[in-house]
N, CA, C and O atoms as CSV, one atom per row, in Angstrom:
chain,resi,resn,atom,element,x,y,z
A,1,MET,N,N,97.065,116.967,105.138
A,1,MET,CA,C,98.064,115.920,105.089
A,1,MET,C,C,97.406,114.619,104.639
A,1,MET,O,O,96.333,114.247,105.115
A,2,THR,N,N,98.066,113.945,103.724
A,2,THR,CA,C,97.585,112.625,103.317
A,2,THR,C,C,98.610,111.579,103.728
A,2,THR,O,O,99.817,111.814,103.672
A,3,VAL,N,N,98.116,110.435,104.138
A,3,VAL,CA,C,98.970,109.339,104.573
A,3,VAL,C,C,98.553,108.105,103.794
A,3,VAL,O,O,97.379,107.737,103.764
A,4,LYS,N,N,99.535,107.472,103.162
A,4,LYS,CA,C,99.282,106.250,102.397
A,4,LYS,C,C,100.284,105.188,102.808
A,4,LYS,O,O,101.406,105.495,103.211
A,5,VAL,N,N,99.866,103.941,102.701
A,5,VAL,CA,C,100.770,102.817,102.932
A,5,VAL,C,C,100.933,102.132,101.579
A,5,VAL,O,O,99.958,101.660,100.993
A,6,ASN,N,N,102.163,102.082,101.090
A,6,ASN,CA,C,102.382,101.497,99.769
A,6,ASN,C,C,102.520,99.972,99.842
A,6,ASN,O,O,102.485,99.385,100.923
A,7,ASP,N,N,102.675,99.351,98.684
A,7,ASP,CA,C,102.716,97.893,98.601
A,7,ASP,C,C,103.954,97.269,99.236
A,7,ASP,O,O,104.039,96.048,99.359
A,8,GLY,N,N,104.910,98.097,99.639
A,8,GLY,CA,C,106.104,97.578,100.291
A,8,GLY,C,C,105.878,97.167,101.739
A,8,GLY,O,O,106.759,96.579,102.367
A,9,CYS,N,N,104.704,97.473,102.267
A,9,CYS,CA,C,104.388,97.157,103.665
A,9,CYS,C,C,104.537,95.661,103.930
A,9,CYS,O,O,104.020,94.828,103.185
A,10,ILE,N,N,105.265,95.335,105.020
A,10,ILE,CA,C,105.465,93.938,105.398
A,10,ILE,C,C,104.598,93.522,106.589
A,10,ILE,O,O,104.686,92.389,107.061
A,11,GLY,N,N,103.766,94.440,107.067
A,11,GLY,CA,C,102.842,94.124,108.161
A,11,GLY,C,C,103.522,93.874,109.491
A,11,GLY,O,O,103.038,93.075,110.292
A,12,CYS,N,N,104.645,94.549,109.741
A,12,CYS,CA,C,105.406,94.293,110.967
A,12,CYS,C,C,104.717,94.839,112.221
A,12,CYS,O,O,104.958,94.345,113.323
A,13,GLY,N,N,103.860,95.856,112.060
A,13,GLY,CA,C,103.127,96.402,113.191
A,13,GLY,C,C,103.806,97.547,113.915
A,13,GLY,O,O,103.274,98.044,114.908
A,14,ALA,N,N,104.966,97.980,113.446
A,14,ALA,CA,C,105.672,99.085,114.112
A,14,ALA,C,C,104.813,100.347,114.126
A,14,ALA,O,O,104.743,101.040,115.141
A,15,CYS,N,N,104.167,100.646,113.012
A,15,CYS,CA,C,103.346,101.865,112.940
A,15,CYS,C,C,102.186,101.809,113.915
A,15,CYS,O,O,101.861,102.805,114.562
A,16,GLU,N,N,101.564,100.653,114.020
A,16,GLU,CA,C,100.433,100.495,114.935
A,16,GLU,C,C,100.880,100.642,116.388
A,16,GLU,O,O,100.154,101.215,117.201
A,17,SER,N,N,102.054,100.135,116.720
A,17,SER,CA,C,102.523,100.240,118.100
A,17,SER,C,C,102.877,101.686,118.456
A,17,SER,O,O,102.813,102.067,119.624
A,18,ILE,N,N,103.247,102.487,117.463
A,18,ILE,CA,C,103.591,103.891,117.694
A,18,ILE,C,C,102.356,104.784,117.646
A,18,ILE,O,O,102.234,105.725,118.431
A,19,CYS,N,N,101.438,104.489,116.723
A,19,CYS,CA,C,100.303,105.386,116.487
A,19,CYS,C,C,99.043,104.578,116.179
A,19,CYS,O,O,98.565,104.567,115.044
A,20,ASP,N,N,98.516,103.910,117.186
A,20,ASP,CA,C,97.376,103.010,116.965
A,20,ASP,C,C,96.062,103.733,116.681
A,20,ASP,O,O,95.087,103.107,116.266
A,21,ALA,N,N,96.033,105.039,116.900
A,21,ALA,CA,C,94.827,105.796,116.548
A,21,ALA,C,C,94.675,105.915,115.032
A,21,ALA,O,O,93.564,106.082,114.527
A,22,VAL,N,N,95.785,105.830,114.315
A,22,VAL,CA,C,95.768,106.016,112.865
A,22,VAL,C,C,96.005,104.710,112.119
A,22,VAL,O,O,95.364,104.462,111.099
A,23,PHE,N,N,96.915,103.871,112.609
A,23,PHE,CA,C,97.294,102.663,111.878
A,23,PHE,C,C,96.741,101.405,112.534
A,23,PHE,O,O,96.725,101.283,113.758
A,24,SER,N,N,96.290,100.479,111.705
A,24,SER,CA,C,95.926,99.145,112.168
A,24,SER,C,C,96.521,98.156,111.175
A,24,SER,O,O,96.550,98.408,109.970
A,25,VAL,N,N,96.992,97.036,111.692
A,25,VAL,CA,C,97.684,96.068,110.840
A,25,VAL,C,C,97.026,94.714,110.964
A,25,VAL,O,O,96.845,94.192,112.064
A,26,SER,N,N,96.671,94.151,109.825
A,26,SER,CA,C,96.290,92.732,109.765
A,26,SER,C,C,97.335,92.094,108.850
A,26,SER,O,O,98.366,91.629,109.336
A,27,ASP,N,N,97.095,92.060,107.551
A,27,ASP,CA,C,98.129,91.609,106.614
A,27,ASP,C,C,99.009,92.779,106.201
A,27,ASP,O,O,100.212,92.631,105.989
A,28,LYS,N,N,98.384,93.938,106.094
A,28,LYS,CA,C,99.052,95.164,105.670
A,28,LYS,C,C,98.486,96.304,106.510
A,28,LYS,O,O,97.333,96.252,106.938
A,29,ALA,N,N,99.286,97.318,106.741
A,29,ALA,CA,C,98.820,98.464,107.520
A,29,ALA,C,C,97.714,99.199,106.779
A,29,ALA,O,O,97.759,99.354,105.559
A,30,GLU,N,N,96.731,99.644,107.528
A,30,GLU,CA,C,95.646,100.450,106.991
A,30,GLU,C,C,95.600,101.755,107.774
A,30,GLU,O,O,95.957,101.806,108.951
A,31,VAL,N,N,95.149,102.814,107.090
A,31,VAL,CA,C,95.140,104.153,107.674
A,31,VAL,C,C,93.712,104.584,107.989
A,31,VAL,O,O,92.824,104.490,107.142
A,32,ASN,N,N,93.502,105.056,109.210
A,32,ASN,CA,C,92.231,105.650,109.602
A,32,ASN,C,C,92.333,107.141,109.267
A,32,ASN,O,O,92.805,107.937,110.079
A,33,GLU,N,N,91.887,107.509,108.066
A,33,GLU,CA,C,92.033,108.875,107.552
A,33,GLU,C,C,91.448,109.924,108.494
A,33,GLU,O,O,91.998,111.019,108.609
A,34,SER,N,N,90.358,109.613,109.162
A,34,SER,CA,C,89.691,110.589,110.012
A,34,SER,C,C,90.507,110.939,111.261
A,34,SER,O,O,90.242,111.952,111.907
A,35,ALA,N,N,91.494,110.111,111.602
A,35,ALA,CA,C,92.293,110.352,112.801
A,35,ALA,C,C,93.633,111.025,112.509
A,35,ALA,O,O,94.350,111.398,113.438
A,36,VAL,N,N,93.979,111.184,111.236
A,36,VAL,CA,C,95.298,111.716,110.884
A,36,VAL,C,C,95.519,113.125,111.429
A,36,VAL,O,O,96.553,113.385,112.043
A,37,ALA,N,N,94.580,114.031,111.220
A,37,ALA,CA,C,94.753,115.433,111.599
A,37,ALA,C,C,95.046,115.615,113.092
A,37,ALA,O,O,95.801,116.512,113.470
A,38,ASP,N,N,94.464,114.783,113.926
A,38,ASP,CA,C,94.661,114.903,115.365
A,38,ASP,C,C,95.905,114.179,115.873
A,38,ASP,O,O,96.233,114.263,117.057
A,39,ASN,N,N,96.597,113.468,114.984
A,39,ASN,CA,C,97.729,112.634,115.410
A,39,ASN,C,C,98.955,112.810,114.511
A,39,ASN,O,O,99.695,111.857,114.265
A,40,ILE,N,N,99.161,114.016,114.031
A,40,ILE,CA,C,100.230,114.272,113.059
A,40,ILE,C,C,101.607,113.878,113.592
A,40,ILE,O,O,102.403,113.292,112.859
A,41,ASP,N,N,101.897,114.184,114.840
A,41,ASP,CA,C,103.220,113.878,115.385
A,41,ASP,C,C,103.509,112.383,115.391
A,41,ASP,O,O,104.595,111.957,114.996
A,42,CYS,N,N,102.540,111.582,115.838
A,42,CYS,CA,C,102.813,110.143,115.886
A,42,CYS,C,C,102.775,109.522,114.488
A,42,CYS,O,O,103.417,108.496,114.262
A,43,VAL,N,N,102.041,110.119,113.547
A,43,VAL,CA,C,102.063,109.639,112.161
A,43,VAL,C,C,103.468,109.802,111.592
A,43,VAL,O,O,104.000,108.887,110.962
A,44,LYS,N,N,104.065,110.968,111.816
A,44,LYS,CA,C,105.427,111.207,111.323
A,44,LYS,C,C,106.428,110.277,112.002
A,44,LYS,O,O,107.350,109.775,111.359
A,45,GLU,N,N,106.246,110.050,113.287
A,45,GLU,CA,C,107.132,109.133,114.012
A,45,GLU,C,C,107.006,107.713,113.456
A,45,GLU,O,O,108.010,107.024,113.275
A,46,ALA,N,N,105.781,107.281,113.190
A,46,ALA,CA,C,105.558,105.949,112.631
A,46,ALA,C,C,106.183,105.826,111.241
A,46,ALA,O,O,106.782,104.801,110.916
A,47,ALA,N,N,106.043,106.869,110.426
A,47,ALA,CA,C,106.631,106.846,109.085
A,47,ALA,C,C,108.147,106.728,109.170
A,47,ALA,O,O,108.758,105.979,108.407
A,48,ASP,N,N,108.755,107.464,110.093
A,48,ASP,CA,C,110.206,107.397,110.264
A,48,ASP,C,C,110.660,106.033,110.771
A,48,ASP,O,O,111.757,105.581,110.444
A,49,ALA,N,N,109.821,105.376,111.566
A,49,ALA,CA,C,110.182,104.088,112.156
A,49,ALA,C,C,109.931,102.902,111.232
A,49,ALA,O,O,110.427,101.806,111.493
A,50,CYS,N,N,109.175,103.100,110.166
A,50,CYS,CA,C,108.846,101.985,109.267
A,50,CYS,C,C,110.135,101.399,108.673
A,50,CYS,O,O,110.891,102.115,108.017
A,51,PRO,N,N,110.388,100.108,108.897
A,51,PRO,CA,C,111.653,99.518,108.449
A,51,PRO,C,C,111.796,99.415,106.928
A,51,PRO,O,O,112.908,99.250,106.425
A,52,VAL,N,N,110.697,99.510,106.202
A,52,VAL,CA,C,110.761,99.406,104.739
A,52,VAL,C,C,110.300,100.688,104.044
A,52,VAL,O,O,110.172,100.719,102.820
A,53,GLY,N,N,110.052,101.738,104.817
A,53,GLY,CA,C,109.667,103.017,104.234
A,53,GLY,C,C,108.356,102.985,103.488
A,53,GLY,O,O,108.199,103.677,102.482
A,54,ALA,N,N,107.405,102.189,103.966
A,54,ALA,CA,C,106.144,101.994,103.252
A,54,ALA,C,C,105.101,103.077,103.541
A,54,ALA,O,O,104.083,103.139,102.852
A,55,ILE,N,N,105.326,103.918,104.529
A,55,ILE,CA,C,104.356,104.956,104.885
A,55,ILE,C,C,104.742,106.252,104.192
A,55,ILE,O,O,105.830,106.789,104.400
A,56,GLU,N,N,103.830,106.740,103.368
A,56,GLU,CA,C,104.055,107.968,102.609
A,56,GLU,C,C,103.218,109.090,103.206
A,56,GLU,O,O,101.992,108.997,103.262
A,57,VAL,N,N,103.884,110.150,103.651
A,57,VAL,CA,C,103.213,111.292,104.264
A,57,VAL,C,C,103.430,112.493,103.359
A,57,VAL,O,O,104.567,112.859,103.060
A,58,GLU,N,N,102.339,113.100,102.926
A,58,GLU,CA,C,102.443,114.272,102.039
A,58,GLU,C,C,101.667,115.430,102.628
A,58,GLU,O,O,101.626,116.510,102.038
């Protein structure tokens, strides 16, 4: 599984509050690739919760 945050990210922090093992937000969300495999459920939840659809899960 690959997780990307596109340029539409507004840095709201919703993803980090749902799945802080994978996402961290300063100006824009960043993905901790090494943590994705162990946190697939919360990654999907964070992607669904993103208000601008900036998290791409493939």
